[in-house]
Gaussian input, Z-matrix of N, CA and C with variables (Angstrom, degrees):
# hf/3-21g

backbone

0 1
 N
 C     1     B1
 C     2     B2     1     A1
 N     3     B3     2     A2     1     D1
 C     4     B4     3     A3     2     D2
 C     5     B5     4     A4     3     D3
 N     6     B6     5     A5     4     D4
 C     7     B7     6     A6     5     D5
 C     8     B8     7     A7     6     D6
 N     9     B9     8     A8     7     D7
 C    10    B10     9     A9     8     D8
 C    11    B11    10    A10     9     D9
 N    12    B12    11    A11    10    D10
 C    13    B13    12    A12    11    D11
 C    14    B14    13    A13    12    D12
 N    15    B15    14    A14    13    D13
 C    16    B16    15    A15    14    D14
 C    17    B17    16    A16    15    D15
 N    18    B18    17    A17    16    D16
 C    19    B19    18    A18    17    D17
 C    20    B20    19    A19    18    D18
 N    21    B21    20    A20    19    D19
 C    22    B22    21    A21    20    D20
 C    23    B23    22    A22    21    D21
 N    24    B24    23    A23    22    D22
 C    25    B25    24    A24    23    D23
 C    26    B26    25    A25    24    D24
 N    27    B27    26    A26    25    D25
 C    28    B28    27    A27    26    D26
 C    29    B29    28    A28    27    D27
 N    30    B30    29    A29    28    D28
 C    31    B31    30    A30    29    D29
 C    32    B32    31    A31    30    D30
 N    33    B33    32    A32    31    D31
 C    34    B34    33    A33    32    D32
 C    35    B35    34    A34    33    D33
 N    36    B36    35    A35    34    D34
 C    37    B37    36    A36    35    D35
 C    38    B38    37    A37    36    D36
 N    39    B39    38    A38    37    D37
 C    40    B40    39    A39    38    D38
 C    41    B41    40    A40    39    D39
 N    42    B42    41    A41    40    D40
 C    43    B43    42    A42    41    D41
 C    44    B44    43    A43    42    D42
 N    45    B45    44    A44    43    D43
 C    46    B46    45    A45    44    D44
 C    47    B47    46    A46    45    D45
 N    48    B48    47    A47    46    D46
 C    49    B49    48    A48    47    D47
 C    50    B50    49    A49    48    D48
 N    51    B51    50    A50    49    D49
 C    52    B52    51    A51    50    D50
 C    53    B53    52    A52    51    D51
 N    54    B54    53    A53    52    D52
 C    55    B55    54    A54    53    D53
 C    56    B56    55    A55    54    D54
 N    57    B57    56    A56    55    D55
 C    58    B58    57    A57    56    D56
 C    59    B59    58    A58    57    D57
 N    60    B60    59    A59    58    D58
 C    61    B61    60    A60    59    D59
 C    62    B62    61    A61    60    D60
 N    63    B63    62    A62    61    D61
 C    64    B64    63    A63    62    D62
 C    65    B65    64    A64    63    D63
 N    66    B66    65    A65    64    D64
 C    67    B67    66    A66    65    D65
 C    68    B68    67    A67    66    D66
 N    69    B69    68    A68    67    D67
 C    70    B70    69    A69    68    D68
 C    71    B71    70    A70    69    D69
 N    72    B72    71    A71    70    D70
 C    73    B73    72    A72    71    D71
 C    74    B74    73    A73    72    D72
 N    75    B75    74    A74    73    D73
 C    76    B76    75    A75    74    D74
 C    77    B77    76    A76    75    D75
 N    78    B78    77    A77    76    D76
 C    79    B79    78    A78    77    D77
 C    80    B80    79    A79    78    D78
 N    81    B81    80    A80    79    D79
 C    82    B82    81    A81    80    D80
 C    83    B83    82    A82    81    D81
 N    84    B84    83    A83    82    D82
 C    85    B85    84    A84    83    D83
 C    86    B86    85    A85    84    D84
 N    87    B87    86    A86    85    D85
 C    88    B88    87    A87    86    D86
 C    89    B89    88    A88    87    D87
 N    90    B90    89    A89    88    D88
 C    91    B91    90    A90    89    D89
 C    92    B92    91    A91    90    D90
 N    93    B93    92    A92    91    D91
 C    94    B94    93    A93    92    D92
 C    95    B95    94    A94    93    D93
 N    96    B96    95    A95    94    D94
 C    97    B97    96    A96    95    D95
 C    98    B98    97    A97    96    D96
 N    99    B99    98    A98    97    D97
 C   100   B100    99    A99    98    D98
 C   101   B101   100   A100    99    D99
 N   102   B102   101   A101   100   D100
 C   103   B103   102   A102   101   D101
 C   104   B104   103   A103   102   D102
 N   105   B105   104   A104   103   D103
 C   106   B106   105   A105   104   D104
 C   107   B107   106   A106   105   D105
 N   108   B108   107   A107   106   D106
 C   109   B109   108   A108   107   D107
 C   110   B110   109   A109   108   D108
 N   111   B111   110   A110   109   D109
 C   112   B112   111   A111   110   D110
 C   113   B113   112   A112   111   D111
 N   114   B114   113   A113   112   D112
 C   115   B115   114   A114   113   D113
 C   116   B116   115   A115   114   D114
 N   117   B117   116   A116   115   D115
 C   118   B118   117   A117   116   D116
 C   119   B119   118   A118   117   D117
 N   120   B120   119   A119   118   D118
 C   121   B121   120   A120   119   D119
 C   122   B122   121   A121   120   D120
 N   123   B123   122   A122   121   D121
 C   124   B124   123   A123   122   D122
 C   125   B125   124   A124   123   D123
 N   126   B126   125   A125   124   D124
 C   127   B127   126   A126   125   D125
 C   128   B128   127   A127   126   D126
 N   129   B129   128   A128   127   D127
 C   130   B130   129   A129   128   D128
 C   131   B131   130   A130   129   D129
 N   132   B132   131   A131   130   D130
 C   133   B133   132   A132   131   D131
 C   134   B134   133   A133   132   D132
 N   135   B135   134   A134   133   D133
 C   136   B136   135   A135   134   D134
 C   137   B137   136   A136   135   D135
 N   138   B138   137   A137   136   D136
 C   139   B139   138   A138   137   D137
 C   140   B140   139   A139   138   D138
 N   141   B141   140   A140   139   D139
 C   142   B142   141   A141   140   D140
 C   143   B143   142   A142   141   D141
 N   144   B144   143   A143   142   D142
 C   145   B145   144   A144   143   D143
 C   146   B146   145   A145   144   D144
 N   147   B147   146   A146   145   D145
 C   148   B148   147   A147   146   D146
 C   149   B149   148   A148   147   D147
 N   150   B150   149   A149   148   D148
 C   151   B151   150   A150   149   D149
 C   152   B152   151   A151   150   D150
 N   153   B153   152   A152   151   D151
 C   154   B154   153   A153   152   D152
 C   155   B155   154   A154   153   D153
 N   156   B156   155   A155   154   D154
 C   157   B157   156   A156   155   D155
 C   158   B158   157   A157   156   D156
 N   159   B159   158   A158   157   D157
 C   160   B160   159   A159   158   D158
 C   161   B161   160   A160   159   D159
 N   162   B162   161   A161   160   D160
 C   163   B163   162   A162   161   D161
 C   164   B164   163   A163   162   D162
 N   165   B165   164   A164   163   D163
 C   166   B166   165   A165   164   D164
 C   167   B167   166   A166   165   D165
 N   168   B168   167   A167   166   D166
 C   169   B169   168   A168   167   D167
 C   170   B170   169   A169   168   D168
 N   171   B171   170   A170   169   D169
 C   172   B172   171   A171   170   D170
 C   173   B173   172   A172   171   D171
 N   174   B174   173   A173   172   D172
 C   175   B175   174   A174   173   D173
 C   176   B176   175   A175   174   D174
 N   177   B177   176   A176   175   D175
 C   178   B178   177   A177   176   D176
 C   179   B179   178   A178   177   D177
 N   180   B180   179   A179   178   D178
 C   181   B181   180   A180   179   D179
 C   182   B182   181   A181   180   D180
 N   183   B183   182   A182   181   D181
 C   184   B184   183   A183   182   D182
 C   185   B185   184   A184   183   D183
 N   186   B186   185   A185   184   D184
 C   187   B187   186   A186   185   D185
 C   188   B188   187   A187   186   D186
 N   189   B189   188   A188   187   D187
 C   190   B190   189   A189   188   D188
 C   191   B191   190   A190   189   D189
 N   192   B192   191   A191   190   D190
 C   193   B193   192   A192   191   D191
 C   194   B194   193   A193   192   D192
 N   195   B195   194   A194   193   D193
 C   196   B196   195   A195   194   D194
 C   197   B197   196   A196   195   D195
 N   198   B198   197   A197   196   D196
 C   199   B199   198   A198   197   D197
 C   200   B200   199   A199   198   D198
 N   201   B201   200   A200   199   D199
 C   202   B202   201   A201   200   D200
 C   203   B203   202   A202   201   D201
 N   204   B204   203   A203   202   D202
 C   205   B205   204   A204   203   D203
 C   206   B206   205   A205   204   D204
 N   207   B207   206   A206   205   D205
 C   208   B208   207   A207   206   D206
 C   209   B209   208   A208   207   D207
 N   210   B210   209   A209   208   D208
 C   211   B211   210   A210   209   D209
 C   212   B212   211   A211   210   D210
 N   213   B213   212   A212   211   D211
 C   214   B214   213   A213   212   D212
 C   215   B215   214   A214   213   D213
 N   216   B216   215   A215   214   D214
 C   217   B217   216   A216   215   D215
 C   218   B218   217   A217   216   D216
 N   219   B219   218   A218   217   D217
 C   220   B220   219   A219   218   D218
 C   221   B221   220   A220   219   D219
 N   222   B222   221   A221   220   D220
 C   223   B223   222   A222   221   D221
 C   224   B224   223   A223   222   D222
 N   225   B225   224   A224   223   D223
 C   226   B226   225   A225   224   D224
 C   227   B227   226   A226   225   D225
 N   228   B228   227   A227   226   D226
 C   229   B229   228   A228   227   D227
 C   230   B230   229   A229   228   D228
 N   231   B231   230   A230   229   D229
 C   232   B232   231   A231   230   D230
 C   233   B233   232   A232   231   D231
 N   234   B234   233   A233   232   D232
 C   235   B235   234   A234   233   D233
 C   236   B236   235   A235   234   D234
 N   237   B237   236   A236   235   D235
 C   238   B238   237   A237   236   D236
 C   239   B239   238   A238   237   D237
 N   240   B240   239   A239   238   D238
 C   241   B241   240   A240   239   D239
 C   242   B242   241   A241   240   D240
 N   243   B243   242   A242   241   D241
 C   244   B244   243   A243   242   D242
 C   245   B245   244   A244   243   D243
 N   246   B246   245   A245   244   D244
 C   247   B247   246   A246   245   D245
 C   248   B248   247   A247   246   D246
 N   249   B249   248   A248   247   D247
 C   250   B250   249   A249   248   D248
 C   251   B251   250   A250   249   D249
 N   252   B252   251   A251   250   D250
 C   253   B253   252   A252   251   D251
 C   254   B254   253   A253   252   D252
 N   255   B255   254   A254   253   D253
 C   256   B256   255   A255   254   D254
 C   257   B257   256   A256   255   D255
 N   258   B258   257   A257   256   D256
 C   259   B259   258   A258   257   D257
 C   260   B260   259   A259   258   D258
 N   261   B261   260   A260   259   D259
 C   262   B262   261   A261   260   D260
 C   263   B263   262   A262   261   D261
 N   264   B264   263   A263   262   D262
 C   265   B265   264   A264   263   D263
 C   266   B266   265   A265   264   D264
 N   267   B267   266   A266   265   D265
 C   268   B268   267   A267   266   D266
 C   269   B269   268   A268   267   D267
 N   270   B270   269   A269   268   D268
 C   271   B271   270   A270   269   D269
 C   272   B272   271   A271   270   D270
 N   273   B273   272   A272   271   D271
 C   274   B274   273   A273   272   D272
 C   275   B275   274   A274   273   D273
 N   276   B276   275   A275   274   D274
 C   277   B277   276   A276   275   D275
 C   278   B278   277   A277   276   D276
 N   279   B279   278   A278   277   D277
 C   280   B280   279   A279   278   D278
 C   281   B281   280   A280   279   D279
 N   282   B282   281   A281   280   D280
 C   283   B283   282   A282   281   D281
 C   284   B284   283   A283   282   D282
 N   285   B285   284   A284   283   D283
 C   286   B286   285   A285   284   D284
 C   287   B287   286   A286   285   D285
 N   288   B288   287   A287   286   D286
 C   289   B289   288   A288   287   D287
 C   290   B290   289   A289   288   D288
 N   291   B291   290   A290   289   D289
 C   292   B292   291   A291   290   D290
 C   293   B293   292   A292   291   D291
 N   294   B294   293   A293   292   D292
 C   295   B295   294   A294   293   D293
 C   296   B296   295   A295   294   D294
 N   297   B297   296   A296   295   D295
 C   298   B298   297   A297   296   D296
 C   299   B299   298   A298   297   D297
 N   300   B300   299   A299   298   D298
 C   301   B301   300   A300   299   D299
 C   302   B302   301   A301   300   D300
 N   303   B303   302   A302   301   D301
 C   304   B304   303   A303   302   D302
 C   305   B305   304   A304   303   D303
 N   306   B306   305   A305   304   D304
 C   307   B307   306   A306   305   D305
 C   308   B308   307   A307   306   D306
 N   309   B309   308   A308   307   D307
 C   310   B310   309   A309   308   D308
 C   311   B311   310   A310   309   D309
 N   312   B312   311   A311   310   D310
 C   313   B313   312   A312   311   D311
 C   314   B314   313   A313   312   D312
 N   315   B315   314   A314   313   D313
 C   316   B316   315   A315   314   D314
 C   317   B317   316   A316   315   D315

   B1=1.4567
   B2=1.5344
   B3=1.3184
   B4=1.4608
   B5=1.5237
   B6=1.3089
   B7=1.4571
   B8=1.5314
   B9=1.2962
   B10=1.4596
   B11=1.5266
   B12=1.3352
   B13=1.4539
   B14=1.5188
   B15=1.3195
   B16=1.4633
   B17=1.5202
   B18=1.3116
   B19=1.4534
   B20=1.5175
   B21=1.3278
   B22=1.4622
   B23=1.5189
   B24=1.3194
   B25=1.4683
   B26=1.5231
   B27=1.3067
   B28=1.4631
   B29=1.5240
   B30=1.3320
   B31=1.4556
   B32=1.5242
   B33=1.3154
   B34=1.4553
   B35=1.5189
   B36=1.3250
   B37=1.4757
   B38=1.5279
   B39=1.3450
   B40=1.4582
   B41=1.5207
   B42=1.3190
   B43=1.4652
   B44=1.5270
   B45=1.3370
   B46=1.4644
   B47=1.5229
   B48=1.3117
   B49=1.4652
   B50=1.5341
   B51=1.3185
   B52=1.4626
   B53=1.5245
   B54=1.3244
   B55=1.4633
   B56=1.5223
   B57=1.3356
   B58=1.4594
   B59=1.5199
   B60=1.3117
   B61=1.4584
   B62=1.5241
   B63=1.3314
   B64=1.4568
   B65=1.5298
   B66=1.2999
   B67=1.4553
   B68=1.5245
   B69=1.3169
   B70=1.4622
   B71=1.5331
   B72=1.3213
   B73=1.4646
   B74=1.5211
   B75=1.3204
   B76=1.4644
   B77=1.5249
   B78=1.3258
   B79=1.4703
   B80=1.5224
   B81=1.3266
   B82=1.4719
   B83=1.5286
   B84=1.3292
   B85=1.4551
   B86=1.5318
   B87=1.3244
   B88=1.4597
   B89=1.5245
   B90=1.3241
   B91=1.4724
   B92=1.5218
   B93=1.3266
   B94=1.4605
   B95=1.5282
   B96=1.3142
   B97=1.4680
   B98=1.5248
   B99=1.3241
   B100=1.4678
   B101=1.5228
   B102=1.3253
   B103=1.4675
   B104=1.5270
   B105=1.3243
   B106=1.4794
   B107=1.5271
   B108=1.3323
   B109=1.4612
   B110=1.5279
   B111=1.3150
   B112=1.4679
   B113=1.5268
   B114=1.3299
   B115=1.4698
   B116=1.5191
   B117=1.3237
   B118=1.4678
   B119=1.5233
   B120=1.3181
   B121=1.4657
   B122=1.5269
   B123=1.3289
   B124=1.4576
   B125=1.5186
   B126=1.3318
   B127=1.4673
   B128=1.5319
   B129=1.3170
   B130=1.4672
   B131=1.5299
   B132=1.3386
   B133=1.4695
   B134=1.5402
   B135=1.3292
   B136=1.4683
   B137=1.5206
   B138=1.3110
   B139=1.4709
   B140=1.5320
   B141=1.3130
   B142=1.4635
   B143=1.5232
   B144=1.3237
   B145=1.4688
   B146=1.5251
   B147=1.3303
   B148=1.4628
   B149=1.5209
   B150=1.3159
   B151=1.4655
   B152=1.5259
   B153=1.3246
   B154=1.4678
   B155=1.5296
   B156=1.3190
   B157=1.4680
   B158=1.5248
   B159=1.3196
   B160=1.4678
   B161=1.5251
   B162=1.3287
   B163=1.4682
   B164=1.5288
   B165=1.3234
   B166=1.4695
   B167=1.5268
   B168=1.3283
   B169=1.4745
   B170=1.5127
   B171=1.3285
   B172=1.4674
   B173=1.5283
   B174=1.3299
   B175=1.4623
   B176=1.5312
   B177=1.3150
   B178=1.4663
   B179=1.5273
   B180=1.3235
   B181=1.4604
   B182=1.5284
   B183=1.3311
   B184=1.4668
   B185=1.5226
   B186=1.3166
   B187=1.4619
   B188=1.5334
   B189=1.3271
   B190=1.4618
   B191=1.5272
   B192=1.3259
   B193=1.4667
   B194=1.5258
   B195=1.3385
   B196=1.4676
   B197=1.5218
   B198=1.3224
   B199=1.4600
   B200=1.5311
   B201=1.3303
   B202=1.4606
   B203=1.5277
   B204=1.3251
   B205=1.4652
   B206=1.5278
   B207=1.3130
   B208=1.4568
   B209=1.5345
   B210=1.3208
   B211=1.4648
   B212=1.5314
   B213=1.3147
   B214=1.4681
   B215=1.5187
   B216=1.3196
   B217=1.4645
   B218=1.5254
   B219=1.3411
   B220=1.4646
   B221=1.5249
   B222=1.3157
   B223=1.4697
   B224=1.5286
   B225=1.3126
   B226=1.4583
   B227=1.5276
   B228=1.3193
   B229=1.4688
   B230=1.5314
   B231=1.3163
   B232=1.4666
   B233=1.5280
   B234=1.3252
   B235=1.4699
   B236=1.5313
   B237=1.3281
   B238=1.4712
   B239=1.5231
   B240=1.3260
   B241=1.4658
   B242=1.5318
   B243=1.3236
   B244=1.4660
   B245=1.5277
   B246=1.3195
   B247=1.4589
   B248=1.5281
   B249=1.3144
   B250=1.4676
   B251=1.5233
   B252=1.3354
   B253=1.4702
   B254=1.5232
   B255=1.3185
   B256=1.4648
   B257=1.5273
   B258=1.3266
   B259=1.4651
   B260=1.5234
   B261=1.3284
   B262=1.4631
   B263=1.5324
   B264=1.3322
   B265=1.4701
   B266=1.5216
   B267=1.3229
   B268=1.4655
   B269=1.5228
   B270=1.3250
   B271=1.4617
   B272=1.5207
   B273=1.3226
   B274=1.4628
   B275=1.5253
   B276=1.3262
   B277=1.4711
   B278=1.5249
   B279=1.3204
   B280=1.4605
   B281=1.5197
   B282=1.3030
   B283=1.4566
   B284=1.5044
   B285=1.3321
   B286=1.4624
   B287=1.5212
   B288=1.3164
   B289=1.4585
   B290=1.5338
   B291=1.3188
   B292=1.4621
   B293=1.5181
   B294=1.3134
   B295=1.4651
   B296=1.5235
   B297=1.3117
   B298=1.4613
   B299=1.5244
   B300=1.3116
   B301=1.4627
   B302=1.5241
   B303=1.2970
   B304=1.4657
   B305=1.5074
   B306=1.2903
   B307=1.4658
   B308=1.5367
   B309=1.3192
   B310=1.4608
   B311=1.5205
   B312=1.3504
   B313=1.4532
   B314=1.5118
   B315=1.3186
   B316=1.4665
   B317=1.5022
   A1=107.88
   A2=116.64
   A3=118.82
   A4=111.34
   A5=114.55
   A6=120.04
   A7=110.26
   A8=115.26
   A9=120.89
   A10=110.28
   A11=115.07
   A12=121.91
   A13=109.42
   A14=115.24
   A15=120.81
   A16=107.11
   A17=115.80
   A18=120.22
   A19=108.80
   A20=116.66
   A21=122.80
   A22=107.30
   A23=116.03
   A24=120.29
   A25=111.74
   A26=117.91
   A27=120.71
   A28=111.01
   A29=116.78
   A30=121.00
   A31=112.66
   A32=116.51
   A33=120.60
   A34=113.84
   A35=116.84
   A36=121.45
   A37=109.36
   A38=114.72
   A39=120.28
   A40=107.62
   A41=116.34
   A42=120.63
   A43=108.45
   A44=116.52
   A45=119.15
   A46=111.79
   A47=115.24
   A48=121.54
   A49=107.50
   A50=115.18
   A51=120.47
   A52=110.10
   A53=115.26
   A54=120.17
   A55=111.62
   A56=115.95
   A57=120.10
   A58=109.27
   A59=116.29
   A60=121.89
   A61=110.45
   A62=116.02
   A63=121.76
   A64=111.34
   A65=116.90
   A66=121.79
   A67=114.45
   A68=117.24
   A69=119.86
   A70=112.39
   A71=117.45
   A72=121.28
   A73=110.43
   A74=115.96
   A75=121.01
   A76=109.31
   A77=117.39
   A78=121.81
   A79=111.55
   A80=116.87
   A81=119.56
   A82=111.03
   A83=115.70
   A84=119.90
   A85=110.54
   A86=116.75
   A87=120.54
   A88=110.51
   A89=115.94
   A90=120.21
   A91=111.13
   A92=116.15
   A93=120.83
   A94=110.52
   A95=116.32
   A96=121.38
   A97=110.35
   A98=116.74
   A99=120.57
   A100=111.72
   A101=116.22
   A102=120.16
   A103=110.75
   A104=116.13
   A105=119.86
   A106=110.02
   A107=117.19
   A108=119.62
   A109=111.03
   A110=117.83
   A111=120.16
   A112=110.81
   A113=117.83
   A114=120.91
   A115=110.63
   A116=116.09
   A117=120.49
   A118=109.68
   A119=115.46
   A120=121.69
   A121=110.95
   A122=116.14
   A123=120.35
   A124=113.25
   A125=117.01
   A126=120.48
   A127=112.82
   A128=117.00
   A129=120.62
   A130=112.92
   A131=120.92
   A132=118.65
   A133=113.49
   A134=117.22
   A135=119.49
   A136=111.14
   A137=116.76
   A138=121.14
   A139=109.38
   A140=116.99
   A141=121.32
   A142=110.65
   A143=117.40
   A144=121.04
   A145=110.73
   A146=116.95
   A147=120.25
   A148=112.15
   A149=116.17
   A150=120.50
   A151=110.17
   A152=117.32
   A153=120.34
   A154=111.26
   A155=118.09
   A156=120.66
   A157=110.60
   A158=116.45
   A159=120.37
   A160=109.75
   A161=116.67
   A162=121.05
   A163=109.92
   A164=116.85
   A165=120.48
   A166=111.26
   A167=117.33
   A168=121.03
   A169=110.68
   A170=116.55
   A171=120.18
   A172=111.15
   A173=117.55
   A174=120.13
   A175=110.43
   A176=116.43
   A177=119.75
   A178=110.04
   A179=117.03
   A180=120.97
   A181=110.36
   A182=117.16
   A183=121.77
   A184=110.60
   A185=116.08
   A186=121.37
   A187=111.04
   A188=116.22
   A189=121.01
   A190=113.20
   A191=117.54
   A192=121.92
   A193=111.37
   A194=115.58
   A195=121.17
   A196=112.51
   A197=117.55
   A198=121.83
   A199=109.12
   A200=116.12
   A201=120.90
   A202=112.64
   A203=116.99
   A204=120.16
   A205=111.14
   A206=116.76
   A207=120.62
   A208=110.20
   A209=117.08
   A210=121.35
   A211=110.60
   A212=116.10
   A213=120.29
   A214=110.69
   A215=117.61
   A216=121.51
   A217=110.74
   A218=115.76
   A219=119.81
   A220=111.26
   A221=116.22
   A222=120.45
   A223=110.80
   A224=116.60
   A225=121.21
   A226=111.07
   A227=117.29
   A228=121.19
   A229=110.99
   A230=116.45
   A231=120.76
   A232=110.18
   A233=116.47
   A234=120.53
   A235=110.88
   A236=117.31
   A237=120.29
   A238=110.85
   A239=117.03
   A240=120.12
   A241=111.06
   A242=116.75
   A243=120.38
   A244=110.44
   A245=117.16
   A246=121.71
   A247=110.38
   A248=116.89
   A249=121.13
   A250=110.15
   A251=116.44
   A252=120.45
   A253=109.87
   A254=117.30
   A255=121.14
   A256=110.92
   A257=116.61
   A258=120.17
   A259=111.95
   A260=117.34
   A261=120.61
   A262=110.53
   A263=117.45
   A264=119.62
   A265=110.89
   A266=116.96
   A267=120.05
   A268=110.11
   A269=117.58
   A270=120.86
   A271=110.86
   A272=116.13
   A273=120.04
   A274=110.79
   A275=115.63
   A276=119.83
   A277=111.98
   A278=117.62
   A279=119.10
   A280=110.20
   A281=117.15
   A282=121.20
   A283=111.97
   A284=117.13
   A285=120.43
   A286=109.40
   A287=115.99
   A288=122.28
   A289=110.23
   A290=117.30
   A291=121.94
   A292=110.07
   A293=116.96
   A294=120.56
   A295=111.48
   A296=117.10
   A297=120.48
   A298=110.36
   A299=117.70
   A300=121.05
   A301=110.43
   A302=117.83
   A303=121.28
   A304=110.41
   A305=117.58
   A306=120.59
   A307=110.77
   A308=116.51
   A309=119.33
   A310=111.53
   A311=116.65
   A312=120.91
   A313=113.35
   A314=119.03
   A315=119.64
   A316=111.30
   D1=132.42
   D2=-177.11
   D3=-76.99
   D4=159.11
   D5=-178.24
   D6=-77.54
   D7=136.35
   D8=176.84
   D9=-114.10
   D10=23.05
   D11=-179.21
   D12=-135.25
   D13=155.60
   D14=172.22
   D15=-133.72
   D16=145.69
   D17=179.95
   D18=-80.54
   D19=125.96
   D20=177.11
   D21=-98.70
   D22=107.48
   D23=-175.90
   D24=-64.45
   D25=-33.29
   D26=179.37
   D27=-65.74
   D28=-44.04
   D29=-177.86
   D30=-84.75
   D31=-25.05
   D32=-179.35
   D33=78.03
   D34=23.87
   D35=178.79
   D36=-140.42
   D37=163.34
   D38=169.37
   D39=-79.64
   D40=137.14
   D41=177.07
   D42=-121.35
   D43=149.86
   D44=179.14
   D45=-59.50
   D46=139.94
   D47=177.65
   D48=-142.56
   D49=66.55
   D50=-178.07
   D51=-70.73
   D52=136.91
   D53=-179.71
   D54=-104.66
   D55=-0.79
   D56=178.00
   D57=-144.72
   D58=165.88
   D59=179.64
   D60=-62.20
   D61=143.76
   D62=-178.41
   D63=-55.76
   D64=-44.90
   D65=-177.08
   D66=-65.42
   D67=-20.46
   D68=-179.97
   D69=-87.97
   D70=-2.55
   D71=177.55
   D72=-84.39
   D73=146.53
   D74=174.66
   D75=-62.23
   D76=151.98
   D77=179.37
   D78=-58.03
   D79=-39.58
   D80=180.00
   D81=-65.48
   D82=-36.85
   D83=178.53
   D84=-69.30
   D85=-40.56
   D86=175.92
   D87=-59.47
   D88=-44.29
   D89=179.70
   D90=-62.27
   D91=-42.85
   D92=177.97
   D93=-59.73
   D94=-46.27
   D95=-178.97
   D96=-62.63
   D97=-46.32
   D98=179.86
   D99=-62.30
   D100=-41.31
   D101=179.54
   D102=-63.86
   D103=-45.87
   D104=178.58
   D105=-63.54
   D106=-43.97
   D107=-178.26
   D108=-63.40
   D109=-39.49
   D110=179.10
   D111=-62.66
   D112=-35.93
   D113=176.15
   D114=-66.58
   D115=-46.28
   D116=178.95
   D117=-62.88
   D118=-48.73
   D119=-178.58
   D120=-58.60
   D121=-38.47
   D122=179.03
   D123=-65.93
   D124=-22.86
   D125=179.63
   D126=-86.48
   D127=-12.98
   D128=-175.04
   D129=-62.28
   D130=-45.92
   D131=179.48
   D132=-58.84
   D133=-36.85
   D134=176.51
   D135=-67.13
   D136=-39.47
   D137=177.27
   D138=-61.95
   D139=-43.51
   D140=178.73
   D141=-62.96
   D142=-44.52
   D143=-179.79
   D144=-60.05
   D145=-40.07
   D146=178.14
   D147=-64.03
   D148=-42.27
   D149=179.30
   D150=-67.17
   D151=-39.04
   D152=179.61
   D153=-63.22
   D154=-33.93
   D155=175.59
   D156=-65.19
   D157=-40.24
   D158=177.28
   D159=-63.98
   D160=-42.14
   D161=178.80
   D162=-59.79
   D163=-45.15
   D164=-179.90
   D165=-59.31
   D166=-42.54
   D167=178.83
   D168=-64.21
   D169=-42.46
   D170=179.52
   D171=-68.24
   D172=-35.15
   D173=177.01
   D174=-65.55
   D175=-39.57
   D176=177.25
   D177=-64.72
   D178=-43.17
   D179=177.61
   D180=-62.64
   D181=-39.21
   D182=178.11
   D183=-63.17
   D184=-41.79
   D185=179.76
   D186=-60.73
   D187=-36.22
   D188=-176.77
   D189=-91.16
   D190=-12.31
   D191=-174.75
   D192=-74.30
   D193=134.76
   D194=179.01
   D195=-107.37
   D196=-19.95
   D197=-179.72
   D198=-80.91
   D199=123.86
   D200=-175.48
   D201=-60.71
   D202=-46.98
   D203=-178.52
   D204=-62.53
   D205=-41.24
   D206=177.62
   D207=-65.16
   D208=-38.29
   D209=177.33
   D210=-61.93
   D211=-42.40
   D212=178.53
   D213=-63.68
   D214=-41.20
   D215=179.06
   D216=-63.21
   D217=-46.53
   D218=178.77
   D219=-61.82
   D220=-42.38
   D221=179.37
   D222=-61.94
   D223=-40.75
   D224=177.92
   D225=-64.71
   D226=-42.05
   D227=178.24
   D228=-63.85
   D229=-40.97
   D230=178.23
   D231=-63.08
   D232=-43.36
   D233=179.65
   D234=-62.08
   D235=-41.76
   D236=179.06
   D237=-65.27
   D238=-43.17
   D239=178.52
   D240=-63.39
   D241=-40.18
   D242=177.97
   D243=-64.19
   D244=-36.19
   D245=177.31
   D246=-65.01
   D247=-39.71
   D248=177.24
   D249=-63.35
   D250=-44.46
   D251=178.27
   D252=-59.16
   D253=-44.74
   D254=179.02
   D255=-59.95
   D256=-46.04
   D257=179.68
   D258=-64.31
   D259=-37.27
   D260=177.34
   D261=-64.21
   D262=-41.32
   D263=177.22
   D264=-63.36
   D265=-37.47
   D266=177.50
   D267=-61.89
   D268=-46.07
   D269=177.44
   D270=-61.96
   D271=-41.58
   D272=-179.31
   D273=-61.06
   D274=-46.23
   D275=-179.31
   D276=-71.29
   D277=-37.57
   D278=178.56
   D279=-67.95
   D280=-25.79
   D281=176.55
   D282=-66.14
   D283=-33.37
   D284=176.08
   D285=-60.55
   D286=-45.50
   D287=-179.74
   D288=-62.89
   D289=-45.97
   D290=-179.69
   D291=-60.27
   D292=-47.39
   D293=-176.66
   D294=-65.35
   D295=-46.54
   D296=-177.41
   D297=-68.20
   D298=-47.87
   D299=-177.61
   D300=-64.04
   D301=-40.92
   D302=-178.71
   D303=-64.60
   D304=-39.37
   D305=-179.29
   D306=-70.36
   D307=-29.01
   D308=177.93
   D309=-69.75
   D310=-29.66
   D311=-177.00
   D312=-90.81
   D313=-3.94
   D314=-179.55
   D315=-103.57

């Protein structure tokens, strides 16, 4: 069975990468995809929690930092990490829609 996921290095998870319409997939393939996605989706909150801990450490370092350039770098890193967290939540929530809608059509 071919892979319907690709690893997103920025997010640190596999994300769906379907190359054909959902309805044109065999039922067994749909089940495989849903099962894999539920495993990935289930790992997202832990991934977010880990990133939030990194953000907290960087925020503390930013609070204590006196060098302007270093402060700007830390602020930029925090913003990127926050963007990753936001994107992970989007995937997590869109996964709810995928799982529910797919089960309604099978």
